[in-house]
PASEBA-1860 file (N, C-alpha, C; in nm, 3 decimals):
! residues 240
1> XXXXXXXX> -4.059/-1.761/-4.829/-4.135/-1.658/-4.901/-4.045/-1.537/-4.923 ~ -4.032/-1.495/-5.047/-3.948/-1.379/-5.078/-4.014/-1.252/-5.032 ~ -3.934/-1.154/-4.990/-3.985/-1.027/-4.941/-4.005/-0.931/-5.055 ~ -4.115/-0.946/-5.127/-4.151/-0.853/-5.233/-4.300/-0.864/-5.258 ~ -4.354/-0.770/-5.327/-4.497/-0.762/-5.345/-4.543/-0.857/-5.454 ~ -4.676/-0.868/-5.469/-4.733/-0.954/-5.572/-4.703/-0.901/-5.711 ~ -4.694/-0.768/-5.724/-4.663/-0.710/-5.855/-4.523/-0.748/-5.899 ~ -4.429/-0.749/-5.804/-4.293/-0.789/-5.838/-4.288/-0.936/-5.876
9> XXXXXXXX> -4.367/-1.017/-5.811/-4.370/-1.158/-5.847/-4.427/-1.180/-5.985 ~ -4.521/-1.092/-6.027/-4.577/-1.107/-6.160/-4.477/-1.070/-6.269 ~ -4.386/-0.975/-6.240/-4.291/-0.930/-6.343/-4.163/-1.012/-6.344 ~ -4.121/-1.055/-6.226/-3.994/-1.128/-6.216/-4.024/-1.273/-6.177 ~ -3.954/-1.362/-6.238/-3.972/-1.503/-6.208/-3.905/-1.536/-6.074 ~ -3.958/-1.641/-6.013/-3.904/-1.685/-5.886/-3.771/-1.756/-5.910 ~ -3.663/-1.712/-5.850/-3.535/-1.781/-5.872/-3.539/-1.919/-5.810 ~ -3.454/-2.004/-5.863/-3.454/-2.143/-5.819/-3.397/-2.160/-5.681
17> XXXXXXXX> -3.269/-2.137/-5.666/-3.202/-2.157/-5.537/-3.146/-2.023/-5.490 ~ -3.221/-1.956/-5.410/-3.177/-1.828/-5.355/-3.185/-1.837/-5.204 ~ -3.087/-1.779/-5.142/-3.084/-1.779/-4.995/-3.181/-1.676/-4.941 ~ -3.264/-1.716/-4.848/-3.361/-1.626/-4.790/-3.292/-1.529/-4.694 ~ -3.317/-1.399/-4.711/-3.251/-1.305/-4.621/-3.309/-1.314/-4.481 ~ -3.224/-1.305/-4.385/-3.265/-1.309/-4.246/-3.295/-1.168/-4.198 ~ -3.412/-1.152/-4.141/-3.455/-1.022/-4.091/-3.422/-1.016/-3.942 ~ -3.336/-0.924/-3.902/-3.305/-0.916/-3.758/-3.423/-0.858/-3.681
25> XXXXXXXX> -3.453/-0.916/-3.569/-3.563/-0.871/-3.483/-3.502/-0.805/-3.361 ~ -3.533/-0.678/-3.345/-3.479/-0.600/-3.233/-3.598/-0.543/-3.156 ~ -3.627/-0.600/-3.042/-3.741/-0.560/-2.961/-3.702/-0.479/-2.838 ~ -3.576/-0.447/-2.822/-3.533/-0.370/-2.707/-3.566/-0.223/-2.725 ~ -3.587/-0.147/-2.618/-3.613/-0.003/-2.630/-3.490/0.069/-2.681 ~ -3.506/0.188/-2.740/-3.390/0.262/-2.791/-3.297/0.306/-2.678 ~ -3.174/0.334/-2.717/-3.074/0.375/-2.618/-3.100/0.514/-2.561 ~ -3.182/0.594/-2.631/-3.208/0.729/-2.583/-3.289/0.731/-2.454
33> XXXXXXXX> -3.359/0.620/-2.423/-3.436/0.616/-2.299/-3.346/0.607/-2.176 ~ -3.234/0.540/-2.189/-3.141/0.526/-2.076/-3.025/0.625/-2.082 ~ -3.033/0.723/-2.171/-2.926/0.821/-2.185/-2.934/0.921/-2.069 ~ -2.824/0.959/-2.007/-2.829/1.056/-1.897/-2.868/1.195/-1.948 ~ -2.900/1.282/-1.851/-2.950/1.413/-1.886/-2.844/1.499/-1.954 ~ -2.722/1.498/-1.902/-2.618/1.584/-1.959/-2.582/1.539/-2.101 ~ -2.590/1.410/-2.125/-2.557/1.360/-2.258/-2.665/1.397/-2.359 ~ -2.791/1.386/-2.319/-2.899/1.426/-2.410/-2.897/1.577/-2.436
41> XXXXXXXX> -2.854/1.657/-2.335/-2.841/1.801/-2.355/-2.732/1.833/-2.457 ~ -2.620/1.764/-2.449/-2.512/1.786/-2.546/-2.554/1.742/-2.687 ~ -2.630/1.634/-2.697/-2.676/1.589/-2.829/-2.772/1.690/-2.889 ~ -2.860/1.748/-2.808/-2.954/1.848/-2.858/-2.881/1.975/-2.904 ~ -2.778/2.017/-2.827/-2.700/2.134/-2.868/-2.626/2.107/-2.997 ~ -2.573/1.987/-3.014/-2.503/1.954/-3.139/-2.599/1.955/-3.258 ~ -2.724/1.907/-3.237/-2.822/1.909/-3.346/-2.863/2.051/-3.383 ~ -2.862/2.141/-3.284/-2.897/2.280/-3.315/-2.783/2.349/-3.389
49> XXXXXXXX> -2.660/2.328/-3.345/-2.545/2.394/-3.409/-2.515/2.331/-3.544 ~ -2.507/2.202/-3.548/-2.473/2.131/-3.672/-2.579/2.024/-3.699 ~ -2.694/2.064/-3.759/-2.800/1.965/-3.781/-2.758/1.863/-3.885 ~ -2.807/1.742/-3.876/-2.772/1.639/-3.975/-2.833/1.671/-4.112 ~ -2.759/1.642/-4.216/-2.806/1.667/-4.352/-2.880/1.543/-4.402 ~ -3.008/1.557/-4.418/-3.093/1.448/-4.462/-3.124/1.462/-4.610 ~ -3.151/1.352/-4.679/-3.188/1.362/-4.821/-3.323/1.431/-4.836 ~ -3.350/1.487/-4.953/-3.479/1.554/-4.973/-3.595/1.456/-4.960
57> XXXXXXXX> -3.705/1.506/-4.909/-3.824/1.424/-4.886/-3.899/1.405/-5.016 ~ -3.931/1.281/-5.047/-4.007/1.248/-5.167/-4.152/1.222/-5.127 ~ -4.241/1.308/-5.173/-4.384/1.294/-5.143/-4.451/1.216/-5.255 ~ -4.518/1.109/-5.220/-4.591/1.029/-5.319/-4.736/1.070/-5.332 ~ -4.790/1.146/-5.238/-4.929/1.191/-5.245/-4.935/1.335/-5.293 ~ -5.049/1.368/-5.351/-5.070/1.504/-5.402/-5.119/1.596/-5.291 ~ -5.064/1.716/-5.281/-5.113/1.808/-5.178/-5.255/1.855/-5.209 ~ -5.334/1.873/-5.105/-5.474/1.914/-5.118/-5.489/2.050/-5.051
65> XXXXXXXX> -5.545/2.144/-5.123/-5.569/2.277/-5.069/-5.700/2.275/-4.993 ~ -5.693/2.280/-4.860/-5.813/2.275/-4.777/-5.859/2.414/-4.738 ~ -5.793/2.518/-4.788/-5.836/2.653/-4.756/-5.798/2.695/-4.616 ~ -5.886/2.773/-4.555/-5.860/2.825/-4.421/-5.878/2.714/-4.319 ~ -5.783/2.702/-4.227/-5.791/2.600/-4.124/-5.907/2.628/-4.029 ~ -5.951/2.523/-3.960/-6.065/2.538/-3.870/-6.032/2.627/-3.752 ~ -5.911/2.617/-3.699/-5.874/2.703/-3.587/-5.870/2.850/-3.626 ~ -5.815/2.880/-3.747/-5.815/3.018/-3.794/-5.956/3.068/-3.823
73> XXXXXXXX> -6.043/2.978/-3.872/-6.179/3.019/-3.902/-6.257/3.052/-3.775 ~ -6.232/2.976/-3.667/-6.302/3.004/-3.542/-6.248/3.129/-3.474 ~ -6.124/3.167/-3.502/-6.068/3.286/-3.439/-6.107/3.414/-3.510 ~ -6.175/3.407/-3.625/-6.216/3.528/-3.696/-6.330/3.597/-3.622 ~ -6.340/3.729/-3.630/-6.454/3.799/-3.567/-6.583/3.770/-3.643 ~ -6.695/3.805/-3.580/-6.825/3.768/-3.637/-6.855/3.844/-3.766 ~ -6.809/3.970/-3.779/-6.842/4.046/-3.900/-6.767/3.993/-4.022 ~ -6.650/3.931/-4.002/-6.580/3.871/-4.116/-6.659/3.755/-4.174
81> XXXXXXXX> -6.720/3.674/-4.087/-6.799/3.562/-4.136/-6.924/3.609/-4.209 ~ -6.984/3.719/-4.160/-7.103/3.771/-4.228/-7.068/3.819/-4.369 ~ -6.959/3.895/-4.382/-6.919/3.943/-4.513/-6.877/3.827/-4.605 ~ -6.813/3.725/-4.547/-6.774/3.609/-4.627/-6.897/3.535/-4.680 ~ -7.000/3.521/-4.598/-7.122/3.454/-4.643/-7.192/3.534/-4.751 ~ -7.195/3.666/-4.736/-7.257/3.750/-4.839/-7.180/3.738/-4.970 ~ -7.045/3.735/-4.962/-6.965/3.720/-5.084/-6.986/3.584/-5.150 ~ -7.003/3.477/-5.068/-7.028/3.345/-5.126/-7.163/3.338/-5.194
89> XXXXXXXX> -7.262/3.414/-5.143/-7.394/3.414/-5.207/-7.392/3.492/-5.337 ~ -7.325/3.608/-5.337/-7.325/3.693/-5.457/-7.238/3.631/-5.565 ~ -7.115/3.596/-5.533/-7.025/3.536/-5.632/-6.968/3.408/-5.574 ~ -7.035/3.295/-5.594/-6.985/3.169/-5.537/-6.855/3.126/-5.602 ~ -6.777/3.052/-5.526/-6.648/3.005/-5.574/-6.667/2.892/-5.674 ~ -6.598/2.901/-5.786/-6.606/2.798/-5.889/-6.501/2.691/-5.858 ~ -6.547/2.571/-5.828/-6.459/2.462/-5.791/-6.438/2.368/-5.910 ~ -6.325/2.298/-5.915/-6.303/2.202/-6.024/-6.397/2.085/-6.012
97> XXXXXXXX> -6.417/2.012/-6.121/-6.508/1.896/-6.112/-6.455/1.791/-6.016 ~ -6.547/1.724/-5.950/-6.511/1.625/-5.849/-6.460/1.498/-5.917 ~ -6.345/1.452/-5.870/-6.285/1.331/-5.924/-6.318/1.214/-5.831 ~ -6.399/1.122/-5.881/-6.439/1.006/-5.804/-6.343/0.891/-5.834 ~ -6.280/0.837/-5.732/-6.188/0.726/-5.749/-6.253/0.591/-5.725 ~ -6.372/0.591/-5.665/-6.442/0.465/-5.638/-6.548/0.441/-5.744 ~ -6.577/0.316/-5.768/-6.679/0.280/-5.868/-6.816/0.288/-5.803 ~ -6.915/0.348/-5.871/-7.049/0.360/-5.811/-7.117/0.224/-5.800
105> XXXXXXXX> -7.195/0.208/-5.695/-7.270/0.084/-5.671/-7.418/0.114/-5.677 ~ -7.492/0.028/-5.742/-7.636/0.044/-5.757/-7.704/-0.004/-5.629 ~ -7.758/0.090/-5.553/-7.827/0.057/-5.428/-7.978/0.061/-5.443 ~ -8.026/0.080/-5.565/-8.170/0.085/-5.585/-8.227/0.220/-5.545 ~ -8.352/0.220/-5.507/-8.419/0.343/-5.468/-8.383/0.380/-5.326 ~ -8.352/0.507/-5.304/-8.313/0.553/-5.173/-8.433/0.553/-5.078 ~ -8.403/0.550/-4.947/-8.510/0.547/-4.848/-8.589/0.677/-4.849 ~ -8.520/0.789/-4.870/-8.592/0.917/-4.874/-8.688/0.924/-4.992
113> XXXXXXXX> -8.647/0.866/-5.106/-8.738/0.864/-5.221/-8.857/0.771/-5.195 ~ -8.834/0.661/-5.125/-8.945/0.572/-5.093/-9.044/0.637/-4.998 ~ -8.993/0.714/-4.902/-9.083/0.782/-4.808/-9.159/0.897/-4.871 ~ -9.106/0.954/-4.981/-9.173/1.066/-5.046/-9.286/1.022/-5.138 ~ -9.301/0.892/-5.165/-9.411/0.844/-5.249/-9.543/0.853/-5.173 ~ -9.652/0.855/-5.251/-9.784/0.855/-5.190/-9.820/0.714/-5.143 ~ -9.927/0.706/-5.062/-9.961/0.580/-5.000/-10.012/0.478/-5.101 ~ -10.079/0.525/-5.209/-10.132/0.428/-5.303/-10.021/0.361/-5.386
121> XXXXXXXX> -9.909/0.433/-5.406/-9.798/0.371/-5.480/-9.738/0.255/-5.400 ~ -9.724/0.272/-5.268/-9.673/0.163/-5.186/-9.773/0.049/-5.177 ~ -9.905/0.081/-5.179/-10.006/-0.024/-5.178/-9.999/-0.108/-5.305 ~ -9.987/-0.042/-5.421/-9.976/-0.116/-5.547/-9.847/-0.198/-5.552 ~ -9.737/-0.142/-5.496/-9.611/-0.216/-5.495/-9.621/-0.341/-5.408 ~ -9.688/-0.331/-5.293/-9.705/-0.447/-5.206/-9.793/-0.553/-5.271 ~ -9.899/-0.509/-5.341/-9.984/-0.605/-5.412/-9.908/-0.675/-5.523 ~ -9.824/-0.600/-5.596/-9.745/-0.661/-5.702/-9.644/-0.760/-5.645
129> XXXXXXXX> -9.583/-0.727/-5.532/-9.488/-0.820/-5.471/-9.557/-0.945/-5.419 ~ -9.684/-0.933/-5.376/-9.756/-1.050/-5.327/-9.802/-1.140/-5.442 ~ -9.849/-1.078/-5.552/-9.897/-1.159/-5.665/-9.781/-1.214/-5.747 ~ -9.687/-1.127/-5.783/-9.573/-1.169/-5.865/-9.446/-1.136/-5.787 ~ -9.404/-1.224/-5.699/-9.283/-1.194/-5.621/-9.159/-1.194/-5.709 ~ -9.063/-1.115/-5.668/-8.939/-1.104/-5.743/-8.854/-1.229/-5.723 ~ -8.804/-1.282/-5.833/-8.721/-1.401/-5.827/-8.575/-1.361/-5.806 ~ -8.521/-1.406/-5.699/-8.384/-1.374/-5.665/-8.298/-1.499/-5.678
137> XXXXXXXX> -8.170/-1.474/-5.691/-8.076/-1.585/-5.705/-8.065/-1.662/-5.574 ~ -8.021/-1.786/-5.586/-8.007/-1.869/-5.466/-7.901/-1.812/-5.373 ~ -7.928/-1.820/-5.245/-7.837/-1.764/-5.146/-7.716/-1.855/-5.132 ~ -7.599/-1.796/-5.144/-7.475/-1.871/-5.131/-7.426/-1.862/-4.987 ~ -7.432/-1.974/-4.919/-7.389/-1.980/-4.779/-7.246/-2.029/-4.772 ~ -7.164/-1.954/-4.706/-7.024/-1.993/-4.689/-7.002/-2.074/-4.561 ~ -7.097/-2.070/-4.467/-7.084/-2.145/-4.342/-7.154/-2.279/-4.356 ~ -7.100/-2.379/-4.291/-7.159/-2.513/-4.296/-7.270/-2.524/-4.191
145> XXXXXXXX> -7.379/-2.593/-4.226/-7.488/-2.608/-4.128/-7.443/-2.694/-4.011 ~ -7.493/-2.663/-3.894/-7.458/-2.736/-3.772/-7.559/-2.848/-3.753 ~ -7.511/-2.968/-3.744/-7.595/-3.085/-3.725/-7.613/-3.113/-3.576 ~ -7.737/-3.157/-3.542/-7.767/-3.198/-3.405/-7.734/-3.088/-3.304 ~ -7.807/-2.977/-3.320/-7.789/-2.868/-3.224/-7.827/-2.915/-3.084 ~ -7.938/-2.990/-3.074/-7.980/-3.047/-2.946/-7.937/-3.193/-2.944 ~ -7.849/-3.233/-2.858/-7.804/-3.374/-2.856/-7.920/-3.469/-2.831 ~ -7.903/-3.593/-2.880/-8.007/-3.693/-2.863/-8.018/-3.741/-2.718
153> XXXXXXXX> -7.916/-3.721/-2.639/-7.920/-3.766/-2.500/-8.001/-3.671/-2.411 ~ -8.036/-3.554/-2.462/-8.114/-3.460/-2.382/-8.261/-3.498/-2.388 ~ -8.333/-3.462/-2.286/-8.477/-3.487/-2.279/-8.547/-3.353/-2.251 ~ -8.633/-3.315/-2.342/-8.706/-3.190/-2.328/-8.842/-3.219/-2.269 ~ -8.869/-3.164/-2.152/-8.996/-3.184/-2.083/-9.073/-3.053/-2.081 ~ -9.204/-3.057/-2.116/-9.283/-2.933/-2.111/-9.314/-2.895/-1.968 ~ -9.355/-2.771/-1.951/-9.392/-2.723/-1.818/-9.521/-2.791/-1.774 ~ -9.538/-2.806/-1.642/-9.656/-2.876/-1.590/-9.783/-2.798/-1.618
161> XXXXXXXX> -9.773/-2.664/-1.627/-9.893/-2.585/-1.654/-9.944/-2.605/-1.796 ~ -9.857/-2.649/-1.889/-9.901/-2.673/-2.025/-9.961/-2.812/-2.043 ~ -9.939/-2.902/-1.948/-9.987/-3.040/-1.958/-10.120/-3.057/-1.885 ~ -10.130/-3.004/-1.762/-10.250/-3.022/-1.680/-10.351/-2.916/-1.717 ~ -10.475/-2.956/-1.743/-10.584/-2.863/-1.772/-10.692/-2.886/-1.669 ~ -10.710/-2.796/-1.576/-10.812/-2.805/-1.470/-10.894/-2.678/-1.471 ~ -11.020/-2.687/-1.425/-11.100/-2.564/-1.417/-11.045/-2.469/-1.313 ~ -11.063/-2.343/-1.341/-11.017/-2.241/-1.249/-11.111/-2.232/-1.128
169> XXXXXXXX> -11.053/-2.226/-1.012/-11.129/-2.219/-0.887/-11.106/-2.082/-0.825 ~ -11.216/-2.012/-0.797/-11.207/-1.880/-0.736/-11.260/-1.892/-0.593 ~ -11.177/-1.867/-0.498/-11.217/-1.872/-0.358/-11.291/-1.744/-0.321 ~ -11.390/-1.756/-0.229/-11.463/-1.635/-0.189/-11.373/-1.541/-0.109 ~ -11.406/-1.415/-0.119/-11.328/-1.315/-0.046/-11.355/-1.326/0.103 ~ -11.254/-1.290/0.179/-11.270/-1.292/0.323/-11.362/-1.179/0.367 ~ -11.449/-1.203/0.468/-11.539/-1.095/0.515/-11.460/-0.983/0.580 ~ -11.501/-0.865/0.545/-11.431/-0.748/0.601/-11.483/-0.720/0.740
177> XXXXXXXX> -11.393/-0.691/0.832/-11.430/-0.657/0.970/-11.486/-0.516/0.973 ~ -11.586/-0.500/1.061/-11.648/-0.369/1.074/-11.551/-0.271/1.135 ~ -11.534/-0.163/1.066/-11.443/-0.061/1.115/-11.515/0.031/1.212 ~ -11.458/0.046/1.326/-11.515/0.131/1.429/-11.468/0.273/1.407 ~ -11.566/0.360/1.388/-11.534/0.501/1.367/-11.503/0.565/1.501 ~ -11.385/0.610/1.513/-11.345/0.676/1.637/-11.363/0.825/1.621 ~ -11.421/0.879/1.723/-11.441/1.025/1.722/-11.312/1.093/1.762 ~ -11.267/1.170/1.674/-11.143/1.242/1.700/-11.174/1.387/1.725
185> XXXXXXXX> -11.118/1.439/1.828/-11.139/1.580/1.860/-11.061/1.665/1.762 ~ -11.125/1.764/1.701/-11.051/1.848/1.605/-10.943/1.928/1.674 ~ -10.829/1.925/1.614/-10.717/1.999/1.668/-10.720/2.142/1.618 ~ -10.680/2.232/1.704/-10.680/2.373/1.659/-10.576/2.393/1.548 ~ -10.619/2.466/1.449/-10.530/2.494/1.337/-10.435/2.607/1.376 ~ -10.307/2.583/1.366/-10.213/2.691/1.402/-10.223/2.805/1.302 ~ -10.208/2.924/1.350/-10.213/3.039/1.257/-10.097/3.035/1.159 ~ -10.129/3.077/1.036/-10.026/3.080/0.931/-9.920/3.185/0.963
193> XXXXXXXX> -9.800/3.140/0.951/-9.689/3.234/0.977/-9.680/3.333/0.862 ~ -9.642/3.448/0.897/-9.628/3.553/0.795/-9.518/3.514/0.696 ~ -9.554/3.523/0.569/-9.460/3.485/0.465/-9.352/3.591/0.454 ~ -9.231/3.544/0.474/-9.119/3.636/0.465/-9.078/3.654/0.320 ~ -9.057/3.774/0.285/-9.012/3.805/0.149/-8.862/3.779/0.139 ~ -8.830/3.680/0.055/-8.690/3.647/0.037/-8.627/3.736/-0.068 ~ -8.502/3.764/-0.056/-8.437/3.846/-0.160/-8.429/3.769/-0.291 ~ -8.425/3.840/-0.399/-8.420/3.779/-0.531/-8.286/3.706/-0.549
201> XXXXXXXX> -8.297/3.593/-0.615/-8.178/3.512/-0.640/-8.092/3.582/-0.745 ~ -7.962/3.601/-0.720/-7.878/3.667/-0.823/-7.865/3.582/-0.949 ~ -7.873/3.450/-0.938/-7.867/3.365/-1.057/-7.990/3.384/-1.145 ~ -8.105/3.401/-1.082/-8.228/3.425/-1.160/-8.220/3.559/-1.233 ~ -8.168/3.660/-1.166/-8.154/3.790/-1.231/-8.057/3.783/-1.348 ~ -7.944/3.713/-1.328/-7.848/3.697/-1.438/-7.906/3.620/-1.554 ~ -7.986/3.516/-1.525/-8.049/3.438/-1.633/-8.149/3.523/-1.710 ~ -8.228/3.603/-1.639/-8.322/3.691/-1.710/-8.249/3.792/-1.798
209> XXXXXXXX> -8.137/3.845/-1.749/-8.060/3.939/-1.828/-8.003/3.873/-1.953 ~ -7.953/3.749/-1.939/-7.900/3.677/-2.056/-8.009/3.647/-2.157 ~ -8.129/3.611/-2.108/-8.239/3.585/-2.201/-8.281/3.711/-2.274 ~ -8.282/3.824/-2.203/-8.319/3.950/-2.267/-8.218/3.987/-2.374 ~ -8.089/3.969/-2.344/-7.987/4.001/-2.444/-7.992/3.906/-2.562 ~ -8.021/3.777/-2.536/-8.031/3.682/-2.648/-8.147/3.717/-2.739 ~ -8.257/3.763/-2.684/-8.370/3.804/-2.768/-8.333/3.927/-2.853 ~ -8.259/4.019/-2.791/-8.217/4.136/-2.869/-8.125/4.095/-2.982
217> XXXXXXXX> -8.029/4.005/-2.954/-7.939/3.956/-3.060/-8.016/3.881/-3.168 ~ -8.118/3.805/-3.127/-8.199/3.732/-3.225/-8.271/3.828/-3.319 ~ -8.328/3.935/-3.264/-8.396/4.033/-3.349/-8.298/4.101/-3.444 ~ -8.178/4.130/-3.394/-8.078/4.195/-3.480/-8.040/4.103/-3.595 ~ -8.015/3.971/-3.565/-7.976/3.877/-3.671/-8.090/3.857/-3.772 ~ -8.215/3.852/-3.723/-8.328/3.837/-3.815/-8.341/3.959/-3.904 ~ -8.316/4.078/-3.847/-8.323/4.199/-3.928/-8.212/4.201/-4.034 ~ -8.092/4.159/-3.996/-7.982/4.154/-4.093/-8.009/4.052/-4.203
225> XXXXXXXX> -8.066/3.934/-4.166/-8.098/3.833/-4.267/-8.206/3.883/-4.361 ~ -8.306/3.953/-4.307/-8.411/4.008/-4.393/-8.354/4.115/-4.486 ~ -8.262/4.197/-4.435/-8.201/4.299/-4.520/-8.119/4.235/-4.631 ~ -8.045/4.128/-4.601/-7.968/4.058/-4.705/-8.060/3.997/-4.810 ~ -8.173/3.937/-4.766/-8.266/3.878/-4.862/-8.326/3.986/-4.951 ~ -8.363/4.100/-4.892/-8.421/4.208/-4.973/-8.318/4.262/-5.071 ~ -8.192/4.270/-5.027/-8.087/4.319/-5.117/-8.064/4.223/-5.233 ~ -8.062/4.092/-5.205/-8.041/3.995/-5.312/-8.157/3.995/-5.410
233> XXXXXXXX> -8.281/4.006/-5.358/-8.395/4.012/-5.450/-8.392/4.139/-5.534 ~ -8.350/4.250/-5.473/-8.345/4.376/-5.546/-8.240/4.371/-5.657 ~ -8.121/4.316/-5.630/-8.018/4.311/-5.737/-8.052/4.208/-5.842 ~ -8.138/4.107/-5.805/-8.175/4.007/-5.905/-8.274/4.065/-6.007 ~ -8.367/4.147/-5.962/-8.469/4.205/-6.051/-8.437/4.345/-6.094 ~ -8.323/4.401/-6.054/-8.290/4.539/-6.091/-8.246/4.541/-6.238 ~ -8.302/4.629/-6.318/-8.264/4.633/-6.461/-8.120/4.680/-6.476 ~ -8.046/4.608/-6.560/-7.905/4.642/-6.581/-7.888/4.711/-6.716
END
């Protein structure tokens, strides 16, 4: 088999008598693993002083502008994100049209659209499928059917409970022995010990403080969101 792709085989004819190239197989680890420390240090210094000149890199893929990286976005302060969101709402970024490289496939009606229908539409659809079922093409099986799943030499015997049918017999209950009530002398109830007041748990106090602060932050964020909504509505209906 020649070492070339199918496209090359389509353009170039297969030569008659050509010697097949032998591919050397080298499975040993590289020599750098067994290199001593001083030698690897000298090689690193030589690469720093006189780096090897490599040919320019040829990129076959197109670069994609992904914008701000996720790490840089998480390191931004909270007010930068608020102003960025307000700017995206007021003047959204105009993006180029989406280029689809895959061919669309017809999947029929989506599940969300089926769930959004009323109940009578599904009832009529079920009645139509029962009266006039949809004719589908014959199923093409690529696997061969397995013959004689259960060998003929096996003998299948049913359970004895499925063969024997007898009336159910209920035995009478055993007589209960008379329980002798023993008189027990009431024991004196010990006096309740005075409940000691334990100091408040510092974890509980810290949790209450965190909950109080979270509620305050929630009110602040709700107020800011309401102010943004009022501002957007005002600029939308404000006469220009």
